[in-house]
C-alpha positions in Angstrom: 119.4 21.9 256.6 117.0 24.6 255.2 118.1 27.5 253.1 115.4 29.9 254.2 117.6 32.4 255.7 120.4 34.1 253.8 122.5 36.9 255.1 123.4 40.1 253.3 127.0 40.5 252.3 127.6 42.7 255.3 126.1 40.1 257.6 128.2 37.3 256.2 131.4 38.9 257.5 130.1 39.3 261.1 127.2 37.0 261.8 127.6 33.2 262.5 125.5 30.8 260.5 122.8 28.8 262.3 122.1 26.4 259.5 123.9 24.9 256.6 124.0 26.0 253.0 123.2 29.7 252.8 121.4 29.6 256.2 122.2 32.5 258.5 120.4 34.7 261.0 121.8 37.6 263.0 123.0 36.4 266.4 120.4 36.6 269.1 120.4 39.6 271.4 118.3 40.3 274.4 117.8 44.0 274.1 115.5 45.8 271.6 117.1 47.2 268.6 115.3 50.5 268.1 111.6 51.3 267.6 111.4 49.6 264.2 111.9 46.1 265.6 113.9 43.8 267.8 116.6 41.1 267.4 115.4 37.5 267.1 115.9 35.3 270.2 117.3 31.9 269.4 114.2 30.0 270.5 111.6 32.6 269.6 108.2 31.3 268.5 106.7 34.8 267.9 108.7 37.9 267.0 107.1 41.0 265.5 109.3 43.2 263.3 112.4 41.1 263.7 115.7 42.5 262.6 118.5 40.7 260.8 116.3 38.2 259.0 116.6 37.7 255.3 115.4 34.9 253.0 115.9 33.7 249.5 114.1 35.8 246.8 113.3 38.6 249.3 112.9 42.0 247.5 115.3 44.8 248.5 112.4 46.9 249.8 110.6 44.0 251.5 110.2 44.1 255.3 109.7 41.1 257.6 106.7 41.8 259.8 106.4 38.4 261.7 108.6 35.4 262.4 106.7 32.4 263.7 107.2 28.9 265.1 104.9 26.6 267.0 104.5 27.6 270.6 107.4 26.4 272.7 105.0 24.5 275.0 104.1 22.1 272.1 107.6 20.6 272.6 106.7 19.3 276.1 105.4 15.8 274.9 108.6 14.8 273.1 110.8 16.4 275.7 109.1 14.3 278.4 109.3 11.1 276.3 113.0 11.7 275.7 113.8 12.2 279.4 111.8 9.1 280.4 113.7 7.1 277.7 117.0 8.1 279.3 116.1 6.3 282.5 114.7 3.1 280.9 118.0 1.2 281.1 118.0 1.7 284.8 114.7 -0.2 285.1 115.9 -3.2 283.2 118.0 -5.0 285.9 115.2 -4.8 288.6 112.7 -6.0 285.9 114.8 -8.9 284.9 115.5 -9.9 288.5 111.8 -10.4 289.0 111.9 -13.1 286.4 115.1 -14.6 287.8 117.2 -13.5 284.8 120.7 -12.4 285.6 122.7 -10.0 283.4 126.0 -11.5 284.7 125.8 -14.1 281.9 126.0 -11.4 279.3 129.5 -10.1 278.4 130.2 -6.6 279.7 131.3 -5.4 276.2 127.9 -6.4 274.7 126.0 -4.5 277.4 128.1 -1.4 276.7 127.5 -1.6 272.9 123.8 -2.1 273.4 123.6 0.9 275.8 125.5 3.1 273.4 123.2 2.0 270.5 120.1 2.7 272.6 121.2 6.2 273.7 122.2 7.1 270.1 118.6 6.2 269.1 117.2 8.3 272.0 119.4 11.2 271.2 118.4 11.0 267.5 114.7 11.0 268.5 115.2 14.2 270.5 117.3 15.8 267.9 114.9 15.1 265.0 112.0 16.5 267.1 113.9 19.7 268.0 115.1 20.3 264.4 111.6 19.7 263.1 110.2 22.4 265.5 113.1 24.8 265.0 112.9 24.8 261.2 109.1 24.7 260.7 108.6 28.4 260.5 106.3 31.0 259.1 107.4 34.4 257.9 105.1 37.3 257.1 106.4 40.3 255.2 104.7 43.4 253.9 104.4 41.6 250.5 104.4 37.8 251.1 103.5 34.9 253.4 106.0 32.1 253.6 105.4 28.7 255.2 108.3 26.4 255.6 107.6 22.8 256.6 110.3 20.3 257.5 109.5 16.7 258.5 112.0 14.2 259.7 114.9 16.3 258.4 114.6 14.6 254.9 111.5 16.4 253.7 111.2 20.1 252.9 108.3 22.1 251.6 108.3 25.8 251.2 105.1 27.6 250.2 104.9 31.3 249.3 102.0 33.5 248.4 101.5 37.2 247.9 99.6 39.2 250.5 97.4 40.4 247.6 96.2 36.9 247.0 94.8 36.5 250.5 91.1 36.8 250.6 90.4 36.2 254.3 92.2 35.3 257.6 90.8 33.8 260.8 92.0 31.7 263.7 90.9 29.1 266.2 91.8 28.2 269.7 90.6 24.8 271.1 90.8 23.5 274.6 92.1 24.8 277.9 95.9 24.7 277.0 95.5 26.8 273.8 93.4 29.3 275.6 95.5 29.5 278.7 98.8 29.8 276.9 97.4 31.9 274.1 98.3 29.8 271.0 96.2 28.4 268.1 95.9 27.9 264.4 95.8 30.8 261.9 94.0 30.0 258.6 94.7 32.1 255.5 92.2 31.7 252.6 93.5 32.5 249.1 91.9 32.6 245.8 90.0 29.5 244.8 92.7 28.3 242.4 95.5 28.7 244.9 96.7 26.8 248.0 95.3 27.9 251.3 97.9 28.6 254.1 97.9 27.7 257.8 100.1 28.5 260.7 99.6 25.7 263.3 99.8 26.2 267.1 101.5 29.6 266.9 101.5 32.1 269.7 99.1 35.0 269.8 96.9 34.0 266.9 94.6 37.0 267.3 97.5 39.3 267.0 98.7 37.5 263.9 95.3 37.7 262.3 95.1 41.4 263.0 98.5 42.0 261.4 97.6 40.0 258.3 94.2 41.7 257.9 95.9 45.1 258.2 98.5 44.1 255.5 95.7 43.0 253.2 93.9 46.3 253.6 97.1 48.2 252.8 97.6 46.3 249.5 96.8 48.3 246.3 93.7 47.1 244.5 93.6 47.4 240.8 
């Protein structure tokens, strides 16, 4: 599991970990925690000024401004597929009966083993998709932009750039769904020799762009 989040010594004594190997976030709370920010809900896709978040190599005076994931609605396709797959075994007997094939010739133990194996695969499909969504995150601080990408649990890529290195920020929203549910892609252009950054299908892209541009303007220029 990713090691993006690390708790402070005080947090380690009171907050449960949500990931393995140095991964911890303050437990979700529903109420706001003062004017400076709010606690991070468990399935949050957009949280401004979140409290209780720390990550590796974070400076002592560095403040997290944004916590981002893909919009929750982007999970609908794999959730629907997972639910449909759960009912597929119920359709097999009627389908076989149309071809005059009877399952009575197959030992009951083999049918049970095949069903268990099938549902393990379905569960694994759903789990991998959820973990991929949950751990693909973006973090914006007053100093850095961090983009963590996890694919199929086995691949991890974490990219970090300084706010000072951002040259321009814009966003796009395409189609009815992105416009209606207010999510889209945010593009961050860096210096020519450095990697460009992108937050894909995140909520409130206009708000994210505004915050990033404001942070860029606040950076000291030598």
